[in-house]
mmCIF file as gemmi writes it, N, C-alpha and C atoms, coordinates in Angstrom:
data_model
loop_
_atom_site.group_PDB
_atom_site.id
_atom_site.type_symbol
_atom_site.label_atom_id
_atom_site.label_alt_id
_atom_site.label_comp_id
_atom_site.label_asym_id
_atom_site.label_entity_id
_atom_site.label_seq_id
_atom_site.pdbx_PDB_ins_code
_atom_site.Cartn_x
_atom_site.Cartn_y
_atom_site.Cartn_z
_atom_site.occupancy
_atom_site.B_iso_or_equiv
_atom_site.pdbx_formal_charge
_atom_site.auth_seq_id
_atom_site.auth_asym_id
_atom_site.pdbx_PDB_model_num
ATOM 1 N N . MET Axp A 1 ? -17.326 170.924 86.323 1 0 ? 1 A 1
ATOM 2 C CA . MET Axp A 1 ? -16.201 170.053 86.207 1 0 ? 1 A 1
ATOM 3 C C . MET Axp A 1 ? -16.498 168.692 86.832 1 0 ? 1 A 1
ATOM 4 N N . ASP Axp A 2 ? -17.048 168.744 88.078 1 0 ? 2 A 1
ATOM 5 C CA . ASP Axp A 2 ? -17.398 167.495 88.733 1 0 ? 2 A 1
ATOM 6 C C . ASP Axp A 2 ? -18.903 167.357 88.909 1 0 ? 2 A 1
ATOM 7 N N . GLY Axp A 3 ? -19.667 168.298 88.319 1 0 ? 3 A 1
ATOM 8 C CA . GLY Axp A 3 ? -21.116 168.234 88.393 1 0 ? 3 A 1
ATOM 9 C C . GLY Axp A 3 ? -21.715 168.88 89.629 1 0 ? 3 A 1
ATOM 10 N N . ARG Axp A 4 ? -20.868 169.387 90.549 1 0 ? 4 A 1
ATOM 11 C CA . ARG Axp A 4 ? -21.361 170.038 91.763 1 0 ? 4 A 1
ATOM 12 C C . ARG Axp A 4 ? -21.196 171.545 91.637 1 0 ? 4 A 1
ATOM 13 N N . ALA Axp A 5 ? -22.157 172.285 92.18 1 0 ? 5 A 1
ATOM 14 C CA . ALA Axp A 5 ? -22.05 173.741 92.186 1 0 ? 5 A 1
ATOM 15 C C . ALA Axp A 5 ? -20.98 174.16 93.189 1 0 ? 5 A 1
ATOM 16 N N . GLY Axp A 6 ? -20.193 175.145 92.811 1 0 ? 6 A 1
ATOM 17 C CA . GLY Axp A 6 ? -19.156 175.66 93.69 1 0 ? 6 A 1
ATOM 18 C C . GLY Axp A 6 ? -19.504 177.058 94.156 1 0 ? 6 A 1
ATOM 19 N N . PRO Axp A 7 ? -18.55 177.768 94.741 1 0 ? 7 A 1
ATOM 20 C CA . PRO Axp A 7 ? -18.786 179.127 95.212 1 0 ? 7 A 1
ATOM 21 C C . PRO Axp A 7 ? -19.173 180.037 94.052 1 0 ? 7 A 1
ATOM 22 N N . THR Axp A 8 ? -19.971 181.063 94.342 1 0 ? 8 A 1
ATOM 23 C CA . THR Axp A 8 ? -20.389 181.989 93.292 1 0 ? 8 A 1
ATOM 24 C C . THR Axp A 8 ? -19.714 183.346 93.479 1 0 ? 8 A 1
ATOM 25 N N . PHE Axp A 9 ? -19.42 183.99 92.356 1 0 ? 9 A 1
ATOM 26 C CA . PHE Axp A 9 ? -18.76 185.289 92.325 1 0 ? 9 A 1
ATOM 27 C C . PHE Axp A 9 ? -19.381 186.129 91.224 1 0 ? 9 A 1
ATOM 28 N N . GLU Axp A 10 ? -19.225 187.444 91.343 1 0 ? 10 A 1
ATOM 29 C CA . GLU Axp A 10 ? -19.726 188.337 90.304 1 0 ? 10 A 1
ATOM 30 C C . GLU Axp A 10 ? -18.873 188.251 89.05 1 0 ? 10 A 1
ATOM 31 N N . ARG Axp A 11 ? -17.574 188.073 89.232 1 0 ? 11 A 1
ATOM 32 C CA . ARG Axp A 11 ? -16.68 187.899 88.087 1 0 ? 11 A 1
ATOM 33 C C . ARG Axp A 11 ? -15.418 187.194 88.55 1 0 ? 11 A 1
ATOM 34 N N . LEU Axp A 12 ? -14.625 186.768 87.582 1 0 ? 12 A 1
ATOM 35 C CA . LEU Axp A 12 ? -13.377 186.081 87.864 1 0 ? 12 A 1
ATOM 36 C C . LEU Axp A 12 ? -12.226 186.883 87.283 1 0 ? 12 A 1
ATOM 37 N N . ALA Axp A 13 ? -11.1 186.861 87.95 1 0 ? 13 A 1
ATOM 38 C CA . ALA Axp A 13 ? -9.904 187.514 87.435 1 0 ? 13 A 1
ATOM 39 C C . ALA Axp A 13 ? -9.281 186.603 86.387 1 0 ? 13 A 1
ATOM 40 N N . SER Axp A 14 ? -8.828 187.179 85.278 1 0 ? 14 A 1
ATOM 41 C CA . SER Axp A 14 ? -8.213 186.358 84.225 1 0 ? 14 A 1
ATOM 42 C C . SER Axp A 14 ? -6.7 186.359 84.376 1 0 ? 14 A 1
ATOM 43 N N . ALA Axp A 15 ? -6.075 185.374 83.761 1 0 ? 15 A 1
ATOM 44 C CA . ALA Axp A 15 ? -4.621 185.255 83.793 1 0 ? 15 A 1
ATOM 45 C C . ALA Axp A 15 ? -3.998 186.365 82.96 1 0 ? 15 A 1
ATOM 46 N N . PRO Axp A 16 ? -2.865 186.892 83.407 1 0 ? 16 A 1
ATOM 47 C CA . PRO Axp A 16 ? -2.154 187.865 82.575 1 0 ? 16 A 1
ATOM 48 C C . PRO Axp A 16 ? -1.746 187.208 81.26 1 0 ? 16 A 1
ATOM 49 N N . PRO Axp A 17 ? -1.691 187.974 80.184 1 0 ? 17 A 1
ATOM 50 C CA . PRO Axp A 17 ? -1.402 187.365 78.875 1 0 ? 17 A 1
ATOM 51 C C . PRO Axp A 17 ? -0.008 186.794 78.73 1 0 ? 17 A 1
ATOM 52 N N . THR Axp A 18 ? 0.874 186.998 79.704 1 0 ? 18 A 1
ATOM 53 C CA . THR Axp A 18 ? 2.239 186.469 79.611 1 0 ? 18 A 1
ATOM 54 C C . THR Axp A 18 ? 2.424 185.16 80.353 1 0 ? 18 A 1
ATOM 55 N N . THR Axp A 19 ? 1.381 184.604 80.947 1 0 ? 19 A 1
ATOM 56 C CA . THR Axp A 19 ? 1.533 183.378 81.723 1 0 ? 19 A 1
ATOM 57 C C . THR Axp A 19 ? 1.34 182.135 80.864 1 0 ? 19 A 1
ATOM 58 N N . GLU Axp A 20 ? 1.678 180.997 81.453 1 0 ? 20 A 1
ATOM 59 C CA . GLU Axp A 20 ? 1.492 179.732 80.736 1 0 ? 20 A 1
ATOM 60 C C . GLU Axp A 20 ? 0.014 179.386 80.561 1 0 ? 20 A 1
ATOM 61 N N . GLN Axp A 21 ? -0.877 180.1 81.255 1 0 ? 21 A 1
ATOM 62 C CA . GLN Axp A 21 ? -2.306 179.854 81.099 1 0 ? 21 A 1
ATOM 63 C C . GLN Axp A 21 ? -2.862 180.502 79.83 1 0 ? 21 A 1
ATOM 64 N N . ARG Axp A 22 ? -2.032 181.247 79.106 1 0 ? 22 A 1
ATOM 65 C CA . ARG Axp A 22 ? -2.486 181.883 77.875 1 0 ? 22 A 1
ATOM 66 C C . ARG Axp A 22 ? -2.794 180.813 76.833 1 0 ? 22 A 1
ATOM 67 N N . ARG Axp A 23 ? -3.869 181.011 76.131 1 0 ? 23 A 1
ATOM 68 C CA . ARG Axp A 23 ? -4.256 180.064 75.074 1 0 ? 23 A 1
ATOM 69 C C . ARG Axp A 23 ? -3.493 180.363 73.797 1 0 ? 23 A 1
ATOM 70 N N . ASP Axp A 24 ? -3.556 179.45 72.854 1 0 ? 24 A 1
ATOM 71 C CA . ASP Axp A 24 ? -2.858 179.627 71.58 1 0 ? 24 A 1
ATOM 72 C C . ASP Axp A 24 ? -3.325 180.861 70.822 1 0 ? 24 A 1
ATOM 73 N N . ASP Axp A 25 ? -4.595 181.247 70.994 1 0 ? 25 A 1
ATOM 74 C CA . ASP Axp A 25 ? -5.111 182.421 70.28 1 0 ? 25 A 1
ATOM 75 C C . ASP Axp A 25 ? -4.782 183.73 70.996 1 0 ? 25 A 1
ATOM 76 N N . GLY Axp A 26 ? -4.008 183.674 72.101 1 0 ? 26 A 1
ATOM 77 C CA . GLY Axp A 26 ? -3.594 184.867 72.814 1 0 ? 26 A 1
ATOM 78 C C . GLY Axp A 26 ? -4.523 185.296 73.926 1 0 ? 26 A 1
ATOM 79 N N . THR Axp A 27 ? -5.694 184.674 74.041 1 0 ? 27 A 1
ATOM 80 C CA . THR Axp A 27 ? -6.608 185.028 75.12 1 0 ? 27 A 1
ATOM 81 C C . THR Axp A 27 ? -6.196 184.3 76.397 1 0 ? 27 A 1
ATOM 82 N N . SER Axp A 28 ? -6.721 184.759 77.509 1 0 ? 28 A 1
ATOM 83 C CA . SER Axp A 28 ? -6.366 184.168 78.799 1 0 ? 28 A 1
ATOM 84 C C . SER Axp A 28 ? -7.502 183.314 79.331 1 0 ? 28 A 1
ATOM 85 N N . THR Axp A 29 ? -7.155 182.463 80.245 1 0 ? 29 A 1
ATOM 86 C CA . THR Axp A 29 ? -8.13 181.625 80.92 1 0 ? 29 A 1
ATOM 87 C C . THR Axp A 29 ? -8.397 182.179 82.317 1 0 ? 29 A 1
ATOM 88 N N . TYR Axp A 30 ? -9.475 181.767 82.914 1 0 ? 30 A 1
ATOM 89 C CA . TYR Axp A 30 ? -9.821 182.202 84.259 1 0 ? 30 A 1
ATOM 90 C C . TYR Axp A 30 ? -9.406 181.196 85.322 1 0 ? 30 A 1
ATOM 91 N N . PHE Axp A 31 ? -9 180.002 84.925 1 0 ? 31 A 1
ATOM 92 C CA . PHE Axp A 31 ? -8.728 178.928 85.865 1 0 ? 31 A 1
ATOM 93 C C . PHE Axp A 31 ? -7.316 178.381 85.684 1 0 ? 31 A 1
ATOM 94 N N . ALA Axp A 32 ? -6.722 177.928 86.779 1 0 ? 32 A 1
ATOM 95 C CA . ALA Axp A 32 ? -5.448 177.204 86.74 1 0 ? 32 A 1
ATOM 96 C C . ALA Axp A 32 ? -5.703 175.83 87.337 1 0 ? 32 A 1
ATOM 97 N N . PHE Axp A 33 ? -5.127 174.81 86.739 1 0 ? 33 A 1
ATOM 98 C CA . PHE Axp A 33 ? -5.32 173.433 87.19 1 0 ? 33 A 1
ATOM 99 C C . PHE Axp A 33 ? -4.002 172.846 87.664 1 0 ? 33 A 1
ATOM 100 N N . SER Axp A 34 ? -4.09 171.948 88.645 1 0 ? 34 A 1
ATOM 101 C CA . SER Axp A 34 ? -2.903 171.202 89.053 1 0 ? 34 A 1
ATOM 102 C C . SER Axp A 34 ? -2.487 170.31 87.883 1 0 ? 34 A 1
ATOM 103 N N . PRO Axp A 35 ? -1.205 169.927 87.813 1 0 ? 35 A 1
ATOM 104 C CA . PRO Axp A 35 ? -0.747 169.107 86.687 1 0 ? 35 A 1
ATOM 105 C C . PRO Axp A 35 ? -1.545 167.824 86.475 1 0 ? 35 A 1
ATOM 106 N N . ASP Axp A 36 ? -2.061 167.233 87.558 1 0 ? 36 A 1
ATOM 107 C CA . ASP Axp A 36 ? -2.845 166.004 87.413 1 0 ? 36 A 1
ATOM 108 C C . ASP Axp A 36 ? -4.325 166.278 87.123 1 0 ? 36 A 1
ATOM 109 N N . GLY Axp A 37 ? -4.707 167.552 87.088 1 0 ? 37 A 1
ATOM 110 C CA . GLY Axp A 37 ? -6.093 167.917 86.791 1 0 ? 37 A 1
ATOM 111 C C . GLY Axp A 37 ? -7.062 167.71 87.948 1 0 ? 37 A 1
ATOM 112 N N . ALA Axp A 38 ? -6.559 167.338 89.111 1 0 ? 38 A 1
ATOM 113 C CA . ALA Axp A 38 ? -7.437 167.041 90.243 1 0 ? 38 A 1
ATOM 114 C C . ALA Axp A 38 ? -7.864 168.287 91.024 1 0 ? 38 A 1
ATOM 115 N N . HIS Axp A 39 ? -7.166 169.419 90.823 1 0 ? 39 A 1
ATOM 116 C CA . HIS Axp A 39 ? -7.453 170.631 91.595 1 0 ? 39 A 1
ATOM 117 C C . HIS Axp A 39 ? -7.588 171.828 90.674 1 0 ? 39 A 1
ATOM 118 N N . ILE Axp A 40 ? -8.422 172.765 91.076 1 0 ? 40 A 1
ATOM 119 C CA . ILE Axp A 40 ? -8.646 173.989 90.322 1 0 ? 40 A 1
ATOM 120 C C . ILE Axp A 40 ? -8.397 175.179 91.245 1 0 ? 40 A 1
ATOM 121 N N . ALA Axp A 41 ? -7.826 176.243 90.7 1 0 ? 41 A 1
ATOM 122 C CA . ALA Axp A 41 ? -7.568 177.461 91.471 1 0 ? 41 A 1
ATOM 123 C C . ALA Axp A 41 ? -7.93 178.663 90.611 1 0 ? 41 A 1
ATOM 124 N N . TYR Axp A 42 ? -8.468 179.691 91.242 1 0 ? 42 A 1
ATOM 125 C CA . TYR Axp A 42 ? -8.819 180.924 90.535 1 0 ? 42 A 1
ATOM 126 C C . TYR Axp A 42 ? -9.016 182.038 91.543 1 0 ? 42 A 1
ATOM 127 N N . THR Axp A 43 ? -9.18 183.259 91.046 1 0 ? 43 A 1
ATOM 128 C CA . THR Axp A 43 ? -9.448 184.409 91.897 1 0 ? 43 A 1
ATOM 129 C C . THR Axp A 43 ? -10.848 184.913 91.585 1 0 ? 43 A 1
ATOM 130 N N . GLY Axp A 44 ? -11.721 184.879 92.577 1 0 ? 44 A 1
ATOM 131 C CA . GLY Axp A 44 ? -13.101 185.319 92.42 1 0 ? 44 A 1
ATOM 132 C C . GLY Axp A 44 ? -13.293 186.717 92.995 1 0 ? 44 A 1
ATOM 133 N N . MET Axp A 45 ? -14.128 187.51 92.32 1 0 ? 45 A 1
ATOM 134 C CA . MET Axp A 45 ? -14.364 188.89 92.742 1 0 ? 45 A 1
ATOM 135 C C . MET Axp A 45 ? -15.806 189.043 93.22 1 0 ? 45 A 1
ATOM 136 N N . ARG Axp A 46 ? -15.959 189.673 94.4 1 0 ? 46 A 1
ATOM 137 C CA . ARG Axp A 46 ? -17.28 189.975 94.949 1 0 ? 46 A 1
ATOM 138 C C . ARG Axp A 46 ? -17.343 191.458 95.278 1 0 ? 46 A 1
ATOM 139 N N . ARG Axp A 47 ? -18.331 192.152 94.731 1 0 ? 47 A 1
ATOM 140 C CA . ARG Axp A 47 ? -18.482 193.588 94.976 1 0 ? 47 A 1
ATOM 141 C C . ARG Axp A 47 ? -18.614 193.859 96.468 1 0 ? 47 A 1
ATOM 142 N N . GLY Axp A 48 ? -17.853 194.828 96.942 1 0 ? 48 A 1
ATOM 143 C CA . GLY Axp A 48 ? -17.911 195.181 98.346 1 0 ? 48 A 1
ATOM 144 C C . GLY Axp A 48 ? -17.07 194.293 99.247 1 0 ? 48 A 1
ATOM 145 N N . PHE Axp A 49 ? -16.58 193.192 98.716 1 0 ? 49 A 1
ATOM 146 C CA . PHE Axp A 49 ? -15.787 192.263 99.527 1 0 ? 49 A 1
ATOM 147 C C . PHE Axp A 49 ? -14.381 192.068 98.974 1 0 ? 49 A 1
ATOM 148 N N . GLY Axp A 50 ? -14.151 192.35 97.709 1 0 ? 50 A 1
ATOM 149 C CA . GLY Axp A 50 ? -12.82 192.26 97.129 1 0 ? 50 A 1
ATOM 150 C C . GLY Axp A 50 ? -12.55 190.969 96.388 1 0 ? 50 A 1
ATOM 151 N N . ALA Axp A 51 ? -11.26 190.653 96.285 1 0 ? 51 A 1
ATOM 152 C CA . ALA Axp A 51 ? -10.774 189.501 95.529 1 0 ? 51 A 1
ATOM 153 C C . ALA Axp A 51 ? -10.465 188.356 96.488 1 0 ? 51 A 1
ATOM 154 N N . HIS Axp A 52 ? -10.966 187.18 96.165 1 0 ? 52 A 1
ATOM 155 C CA . HIS Axp A 52 ? -10.788 185.998 97.017 1 0 ? 52 A 1
ATOM 156 C C . HIS Axp A 52 ? -10.003 184.914 96.277 1 0 ? 52 A 1
ATOM 157 N N . PRO Axp A 53 ? -8.899 184.418 96.843 1 0 ? 53 A 1
ATOM 158 C CA . PRO Axp A 53 ? -8.272 183.23 96.287 1 0 ? 53 A 1
ATOM 159 C C . PRO Axp A 53 ? -9.202 182.032 96.514 1 0 ? 53 A 1
ATOM 160 N N . VAL Axp A 54 ? -9.324 181.177 95.508 1 0 ? 54 A 1
ATOM 161 C CA . VAL Axp A 54 ? -10.193 180.002 95.614 1 0 ? 54 A 1
ATOM 162 C C . VAL Axp A 54 ? -9.412 178.778 95.139 1 0 ? 54 A 1
ATOM 163 N N . VAL Axp A 55 ? -9.437 177.718 95.943 1 0 ? 55 A 1
ATOM 164 C CA . VAL Axp A 55 ? -8.857 176.428 95.557 1 0 ? 55 A 1
ATOM 165 C C . VAL Axp A 55 ? -9.908 175.376 95.809 1 0 ? 55 A 1
ATOM 166 N N . ASP Axp A 56 ? -10.246 174.654 94.75 1 0 ? 56 A 1
ATOM 167 C CA . ASP Axp A 56 ? -11.334 173.686 94.787 1 0 ? 56 A 1
ATOM 168 C C . ASP Axp A 56 ? -12.583 174.422 95.304 1 0 ? 56 A 1
ATOM 169 N N . ASP Axp A 57 ? -13.163 174.051 96.417 1 0 ? 57 A 1
ATOM 170 C CA . ASP Axp A 57 ? -14.335 174.763 96.95 1 0 ? 57 A 1
ATOM 171 C C . ASP Axp A 57 ? -13.989 175.647 98.14 1 0 ? 57 A 1
ATOM 172 N N . LEU Axp A 58 ? -12.703 175.798 98.452 1 0 ? 58 A 1
ATOM 173 C CA . LEU Axp A 58 ? -12.274 176.598 99.594 1 0 ? 58 A 1
ATOM 174 C C . LEU Axp A 58 ? -12.066 178.048 99.161 1 0 ? 58 A 1
ATOM 175 N N . VAL Axp A 59 ? -12.841 178.963 99.748 1 0 ? 59 A 1
ATOM 176 C CA . VAL Axp A 59 ? -12.74 180.392 99.437 1 0 ? 59 A 1
ATOM 177 C C . VAL Axp A 59 ? -11.889 181.057 100.503 1 0 ? 59 A 1
ATOM 178 N N . GLY Axp A 60 ? -10.824 181.721 100.066 1 0 ? 60 A 1
ATOM 179 C CA . GLY Axp A 60 ? -9.927 182.397 100.981 1 0 ? 60 A 1
ATOM 180 C C . GLY Axp A 60 ? -10.424 183.77 101.383 1 0 ? 60 A 1
ATOM 181 N N . PRO Axp A 61 ? -9.665 184.46 102.219 1 0 ? 61 A 1
ATOM 182 C CA . PRO Axp A 61 ? -10.068 185.78 102.695 1 0 ? 61 A 1
ATOM 183 C C . PRO Axp A 61 ? -10.062 186.815 101.578 1 0 ? 61 A 1
ATOM 184 N N . ALA Axp A 62 ? -10.779 187.913 101.831 1 0 ? 62 A 1
ATOM 185 C CA . ALA Axp A 62 ? -10.868 188.994 100.841 1 0 ? 62 A 1
ATOM 186 C C . ALA Axp A 62 ? -9.616 189.868 100.887 1 0 ? 62 A 1
ATOM 187 N N . TYR Axp A 63 ? -9.167 190.266 99.705 1 0 ? 63 A 1
ATOM 188 C CA . TYR Axp A 63 ? -8.064 191.197 99.546 1 0 ? 63 A 1
ATOM 189 C C . TYR Axp A 63 ? -8.525 192.318 98.623 1 0 ? 63 A 1
ATOM 190 N N . GLU Axp A 64 ? -7.849 193.459 98.708 1 0 ? 64 A 1
ATOM 191 C CA . GLU Axp A 64 ? -8.162 194.545 97.783 1 0 ? 64 A 1
ATOM 192 C C . GLU Axp A 64 ? -7.851 194.098 96.359 1 0 ? 64 A 1
ATOM 193 N N . VAL Axp A 65 ? -6.744 193.397 96.21 1 0 ? 65 A 1
ATOM 194 C CA . VAL Axp A 65 ? -6.308 192.833 94.929 1 0 ? 65 A 1
ATOM 195 C C . VAL Axp A 65 ? -5.697 191.481 95.226 1 0 ? 65 A 1
ATOM 196 N N . ALA Axp A 66 ? -5.937 190.497 94.381 1 0 ? 66 A 1
ATOM 197 C CA . ALA Axp A 66 ? -5.286 189.189 94.506 1 0 ? 66 A 1
ATOM 198 C C . ALA Axp A 66 ? -4.816 188.745 93.13 1 0 ? 66 A 1
ATOM 199 N N . THR Axp A 67 ? -3.642 188.148 93.081 1 0 ? 67 A 1
ATOM 200 C CA . THR Axp A 67 ? -3.076 187.71 91.808 1 0 ? 67 A 1
ATOM 201 C C . THR Axp A 67 ? -3.738 186.429 91.304 1 0 ? 67 A 1
ATOM 202 N N . PHE Axp A 68 ? -3.523 186.146 90.035 1 0 ? 68 A 1
ATOM 203 C CA . PHE Axp A 68 ? -3.886 184.859 89.466 1 0 ? 68 A 1
ATOM 204 C C . PHE Axp A 68 ? -2.977 183.816 90.12 1 0 ? 68 A 1
ATOM 205 N N . PRO Axp A 69 ? -3.483 182.612 90.393 1 0 ? 69 A 1
ATOM 206 C CA . PRO Axp A 69 ? -2.684 181.624 91.125 1 0 ? 69 A 1
ATOM 207 C C . PRO Axp A 69 ? -1.543 181.018 90.303 1 0 ? 69 A 1
ATOM 208 N N . ALA Axp A 70 ? -0.463 180.715 91.014 1 0 ? 70 A 1
ATOM 209 C CA . ALA Axp A 70 ? 0.602 179.879 90.466 1 0 ? 70 A 1
ATOM 210 C C . ALA Axp A 70 ? 0.37 178.491 91.057 1 0 ? 70 A 1
ATOM 211 N N . VAL Axp A 71 ? 0.277 177.487 90.198 1 0 ? 71 A 1
ATOM 212 C CA . VAL Axp A 71 ? -0.089 176.141 90.649 1 0 ? 71 A 1
ATOM 213 C C . VAL Axp A 71 ? 0.993 175.152 90.243 1 0 ? 71 A 1
ATOM 214 N N . ASP Axp A 72 ? 1.368 174.283 91.188 1 0 ? 72 A 1
ATOM 215 C CA . ASP Axp A 72 ? 2.255 173.178 90.865 1 0 ? 72 A 1
ATOM 216 C C . ASP Axp A 72 ? 1.619 171.888 91.37 1 0 ? 72 A 1
ATOM 217 N N . ALA Axp A 73 ? 2.381 170.828 91.481 1 0 ? 73 A 1
ATOM 218 C CA . ALA Axp A 73 ? 1.815 169.525 91.839 1 0 ? 73 A 1
ATOM 219 C C . ALA Axp A 73 ? 1.311 169.446 93.278 1 0 ? 73 A 1
ATOM 220 N N . VAL Axp A 74 ? 1.762 170.331 94.154 1 0 ? 74 A 1
ATOM 221 C CA . VAL Axp A 74 ? 1.404 170.207 95.568 1 0 ? 74 A 1
ATOM 222 C C . VAL Axp A 74 ? 0.737 171.432 96.184 1 0 ? 74 A 1
ATOM 223 N N . ARG Axp A 75 ? 0.676 172.565 95.45 1 0 ? 75 A 1
ATOM 224 C CA . ARG Axp A 75 ? 0.119 173.774 96.063 1 0 ? 75 A 1
ATOM 225 C C . ARG Axp A 75 ? -0.356 174.779 95.009 1 0 ? 75 A 1
ATOM 226 N N . ALA Axp A 76 ? -1.185 175.697 95.486 1 0 ? 76 A 1
ATOM 227 C CA . ALA Axp A 76 ? -1.566 176.881 94.713 1 0 ? 76 A 1
ATOM 228 C C . ALA Axp A 76 ? -1.155 178.088 95.543 1 0 ? 76 A 1
ATOM 229 N N . THR Axp A 77 ? -0.495 179.046 94.914 1 0 ? 77 A 1
ATOM 230 C CA . THR Axp A 77 ? -0.018 180.23 95.615 1 0 ? 77 A 1
ATOM 231 C C . THR Axp A 77 ? -0.581 181.485 94.968 1 0 ? 77 A 1
ATOM 232 N N . PHE Axp A 78 ? -1.097 182.368 95.794 1 0 ? 78 A 1
ATOM 233 C CA . PHE Axp A 78 ? -1.616 183.665 95.369 1 0 ? 78 A 1
ATOM 234 C C . PHE Axp A 78 ? -0.866 184.737 96.151 1 0 ? 78 A 1
ATOM 235 N N . HIS Axp A 79 ? -0.923 185.968 95.665 1 0 ? 79 A 1
ATOM 236 C CA . HIS Axp A 79 ? -0.46 187.12 96.433 1 0 ? 79 A 1
ATOM 237 C C . HIS Axp A 79 ? -1.628 188.082 96.535 1 0 ? 79 A 1
ATOM 238 N N . GLY Axp A 80 ? -1.892 188.547 97.752 1 0 ? 80 A 1
ATOM 239 C CA . GLY Axp A 80 ? -2.993 189.465 97.977 1 0 ? 80 A 1
ATOM 240 C C . GLY Axp A 80 ? -2.516 190.75 98.625 1 0 ? 80 A 1
ATOM 241 N N . TRP Axp A 81 ? -3.132 191.86 98.248 1 0 ? 81 A 1
ATOM 242 C CA . TRP Axp A 81 ? -2.805 193.165 98.805 1 0 ? 81 A 1
ATOM 243 C C . TRP Axp A 81 ? -3.946 193.604 99.71 1 0 ? 81 A 1
ATOM 244 N N . ARG Axp A 82 ? -3.613 193.949 100.967 1 0 ? 82 A 1
ATOM 245 C CA . ARG Axp A 82 ? -4.625 194.435 101.898 1 0 ? 82 A 1
ATOM 246 C C . ARG Axp A 82 ? -3.962 195.343 102.922 1 0 ? 82 A 1
ATOM 247 N N . ASP Axp A 83 ? -4.577 196.501 103.153 1 0 ? 83 A 1
ATOM 248 C CA . ASP Axp A 83 ? -4.106 197.453 104.17 1 0 ? 83 A 1
ATOM 249 C C . ASP Axp A 83 ? -2.635 197.831 104.002 1 0 ? 83 A 1
ATOM 250 N N . GLY Axp A 84 ? -2.198 197.965 102.758 1 0 ? 84 A 1
ATOM 251 C CA . GLY Axp A 84 ? -0.828 198.397 102.495 1 0 ? 84 A 1
ATOM 252 C C . GLY Axp A 84 ? 0.223 197.309 102.547 1 0 ? 84 A 1
ATOM 253 N N . TYR Axp A 85 ? -0.179 196.063 102.713 1 0 ? 85 A 1
ATOM 254 C CA . TYR Axp A 85 ? 0.768 194.942 102.787 1 0 ? 85 A 1
ATOM 255 C C . TYR Axp A 85 ? 0.443 193.875 101.746 1 0 ? 85 A 1
ATOM 256 N N . VAL Axp A 86 ? 1.498 193.223 101.263 1 0 ? 86 A 1
ATOM 257 C CA . VAL Axp A 86 ? 1.335 192.086 100.364 1 0 ? 86 A 1
ATOM 258 C C . VAL Axp A 86 ? 1.41 190.818 101.199 1 0 ? 86 A 1
ATOM 259 N N . HIS Axp A 87 ? 0.448 189.929 100.99 1 0 ? 87 A 1
ATOM 260 C CA . HIS Axp A 87 ? 0.387 188.654 101.714 1 0 ? 87 A 1
ATOM 261 C C . HIS Axp A 87 ? 0.533 187.509 100.716 1 0 ? 87 A 1
ATOM 262 N N . ARG Axp A 88 ? 1.374 186.547 101.035 1 0 ? 88 A 1
ATOM 263 C CA . ARG Axp A 88 ? 1.429 185.329 100.222 1 0 ? 88 A 1
ATOM 264 C C . ARG Axp A 88 ? 0.429 184.344 100.817 1 0 ? 88 A 1
ATOM 265 N N . VAL Axp A 89 ? -0.43 183.816 99.959 1 0 ? 89 A 1
ATOM 266 C CA . VAL Axp A 89 ? -1.48 182.885 100.39 1 0 ? 89 A 1
ATOM 267 C C . VAL Axp A 89 ? -1.207 181.565 99.678 1 0 ? 89 A 1
ATOM 268 N N . THR Axp A 90 ? -0.916 180.517 100.441 1 0 ? 90 A 1
ATOM 269 C CA . THR Axp A 90 ? -0.595 179.219 99.861 1 0 ? 90 A 1
ATOM 270 C C . THR Axp A 90 ? -1.543 178.169 100.39 1 0 ? 90 A 1
ATOM 271 N N . TYR Axp A 91 ? -2.096 177.383 99.468 1 0 ? 91 A 1
ATOM 272 C CA . TYR Axp A 91 ? -2.975 176.261 99.818 1 0 ? 91 A 1
ATOM 273 C C . TYR Axp A 91 ? -2.321 174.978 99.343 1 0 ? 91 A 1
ATOM 274 N N . GLU Axp A 92 ? -2.081 174.076 100.277 1 0 ? 92 A 1
ATOM 275 C CA . GLU Axp A 92 ? -1.528 172.753 99.935 1 0 ? 92 A 1
ATOM 276 C C . GLU Axp A 92 ? -2.68 171.855 99.486 1 0 ? 92 A 1
ATOM 277 N N . PHE Axp A 93 ? -2.42 171.027 98.47 1 0 ? 93 A 1
ATOM 278 C CA . PHE Axp A 93 ? -3.448 170.083 98.001 1 0 ? 93 A 1
ATOM 279 C C . PHE Axp A 93 ? -3.481 168.873 98.894 1 0 ? 93 A 1
């Protein structure tokens, strides 16, 4: 996107097919962008470490499961499940 290498993951979590990130052909995307296109958010998966919320180049903590991000003009929000609890993870731009 900007020509720089970012964090690496074994795979990325895709958007659920009912979100606004769904493409016209019904497939999902792996990335969510801020409305101005200046920020990117996604959930990266690493074997043995779990699901990590990622905003720009900032990698968040590992969760057993993490949702696809909800992004608006000022933040990206994820929900992560770990040790029987749901955590809301919010990154301000």
